[in-house]
C-alpha positions in Angstrom: 98.5 111.2 110.7 99.0 109.6 107.4 101.6 111.7 105.1 102.6 109.3 102.1 105.4 110.5 100.0 104.2 111.8 96.7 106.7 109.7 94.9 105.7 106.6 96.6 102.1 107.2 95.8 103.0 107.9 92.1 104.9 104.6 91.8 101.9 102.7 93.5 99.6 104.3 91.1 101.8 103.6 88.2 102.1 99.9 89.0 98.5 99.3 89.3 97.8 101.2 86.2 100.2 99.1 84.3 98.8 95.8 85.9 95.4 96.9 84.5 96.8 97.6 81.1 98.6 94.4 81.0 95.9 92.2 81.4 94.9 92.1 77.5 98.2 90.2 77.1 96.0 87.2 78.2 94.3 87.5 74.7 96.1 87.1 71.5 95.2 88.7 68.4 94.0 86.4 65.6 92.8 83.5 68.0 89.3 82.5 68.6 87.9 84.5 71.7 90.0 87.3 71.4 87.2 89.8 71.0 85.2 88.1 73.8 88.2 88.1 76.0 88.8 91.9 75.5 85.3 92.7 76.0 85.3 90.9 79.2 88.2 92.6 80.5 86.7 95.9 79.6 83.5 94.9 81.3 85.5 93.9 84.5 87.5 97.3 84.4 84.5 99.6 83.9 82.2 97.5 86.2 83.0 99.1 89.5 82.9 102.4 87.8 79.2 101.8 86.6 77.5 101.6 89.7 77.8 104.5 92.1 77.3 102.5 95.2 80.5 100.4 94.3 82.5 103.5 93.5 81.5 105.6 96.4 82.2 102.8 99.0 85.8 102.1 97.5 86.7 105.7 97.5 85.2 106.1 101.1 87.6 103.3 102.2 90.4 104.6 100.5 90.1 108.2 101.9 88.9 107.1 105.4 92.0 104.9 105.8 94.5 107.4 104.6 93.2 110.0 107.1 92.7 108.2 110.3 95.7 105.8 110.2 99.1 107.2 110.9 101.3 105.7 108.1 100.8 104.2 104.6 102.1 100.8 106.1 99.1 100.8 108.4 96.6 102.4 106.1 97.0 100.1 103.2 95.5 97.1 105.3 92.2 98.3 105.2 91.9 98.6 101.4 93.6 95.4 100.9 91.1 93.7 103.4 88.2 95.2 101.2 89.8 93.9 98.1 90.7 90.4 99.2 87.2 89.8 100.6 85.7 91.6 97.7 87.2 88.7 95.5 86.0 85.8 97.8 82.3 87.2 97.7 82.7 87.4 93.8 83.9 83.8 93.5 81.0 82.7 95.5 78.5 84.8 93.7 79.8 83.5 90.6 79.6 80.0 91.8 75.8 80.7 92.3 75.7 80.3 96.1 72.7 82.0 97.7 73.9 85.0 99.8 71.2 86.7 101.6 70.8 90.4 101.9 73.4 91.7 99.2 71.7 94.6 98.0 70.5 95.8 101.6 74.0 95.4 103.1 75.5 97.2 100.0 73.2 100.1 100.9 74.1 99.9 104.6 77.7 100.0 103.7 77.3 103.4 102.3 75.6 104.8 105.2 78.2 103.3 107.8 81.4 104.2 105.6 80.0 107.6 104.7 79.4 108.2 108.6 82.8 106.9 109.5 84.5 109.4 106.9 82.3 112.4 107.9 83.0 111.7 111.6 86.8 110.8 111.1 86.0 107.7 113.2 89.1 106.1 114.8 89.1 102.4 115.1 91.9 100.1 115.9 93.5 98.7 112.8 91.9 95.1 113.0 88.4 96.3 113.7 88.5 98.9 110.9 89.9 96.1 108.6 87.2 93.6 109.3 84.4 96.1 109.2 85.1 97.2 105.6 85.9 93.4 104.8 82.3 92.5 105.8 80.7 94.9 103.7 83.1 94.1 100.9 81.9 90.5 100.7 78.7 91.7 99.7 79.9 94.0 97.2 81.9 91.3 95.8 79.0 88.9 95.8 76.9 91.5 93.5 79.9 91.5 91.2 79.7 87.6 90.8 76.2 87.6 90.4 76.3 90.3 87.7 79.0 88.6 85.8 78.3 88.7 82.2 77.6 85.5 80.3 80.0 83.8 78.1 83.7 84.7 77.7 86.6 84.2 80.4 85.3 84.8 83.6 88.5 84.9 85.0 89.8 88.1 82.8 86.4 89.9 84.2 87.4 89.2 87.6 91.2 90.4 86.9 89.8 93.7 85.2 87.4 94.6 88.3 90.1 93.7 90.8 92.5 96.1 89.0 89.9 98.7 89.0 88.9 98.3 92.5 92.8 98.8 93.6 93.0 101.8 91.4 90.0 103.4 93.1 91.2 102.5 96.5 94.6 104.3 95.7 92.7 107.2 94.0 90.8 107.6 97.6 94.1 107.2 99.5 95.8 109.8 97.4 93.0 112.1 98.1 93.1 111.5 101.8 97.0 112.0 101.8 96.5 115.4 99.9 93.9 116.6 102.3 95.5 115.7 105.7 93.5 116.6 109.0 94.4 120.3 108.3 92.1 120.4 105.3 89.5 117.6 106.2 86.2 119.3 105.8 86.0 118.3 102.1 86.3 114.7 103.1 83.9 115.2 105.9 81.5 116.8 103.5 82.1 113.9 101.1 81.4 111.3 103.8 78.0 113.2 104.8 76.9 113.0 101.0 77.8 109.3 100.8 76.0 108.5 104.0 72.9 110.6 103.0 73.0 108.6 99.4 73.1 105.3 101.4 70.2 106.3 103.6 68.1 107.4 100.5 69.0 104.1 99.0 67.7 102.2 102.2 64.6 104.1 102.3 63.6 103.9 98.8 64.5 100.3 98.5 66.6 100.7 95.3 
């Protein structure tokens, strides 16, 4: 079972928060493009929070990995796999490459990840990492396709990657707090996420 020391988790969250706040140094007040750079950073930071599909998937990954893997050293591989492949998908989407089934697989990811969380599904670590990475690719592609026009694209990417890591850490902290002795809130949340994904798939949006 995963029991992360509170101080270690606080240090991780603090470091990631500082990382996200530090990005504005890429822009220098008084220089052309400053306002546009800040706007792109803000858009990037908020983008994963604006769509419930992205937010719920990332939270589900964080909570699930914390609950089913026995230590932080193992559990962290799952959200890291998600984040790395999310970036790959975003770069491919931004490049304008044709990626089929982006929206259907994002919807399917909510159903699958929600069911995994609701059932506390135990998978070998490599299998769990590959599965979440597969879905992360399509979430990333959607990010890349929705990239705002103009501005510095790399700043937008840095923003949504920092936000993604913070969301994963929030989910992992929640999982660490719950533990398997108080797992029913996580199971209920997983059932809700799966139901939301099923509704999206049935309605087509």
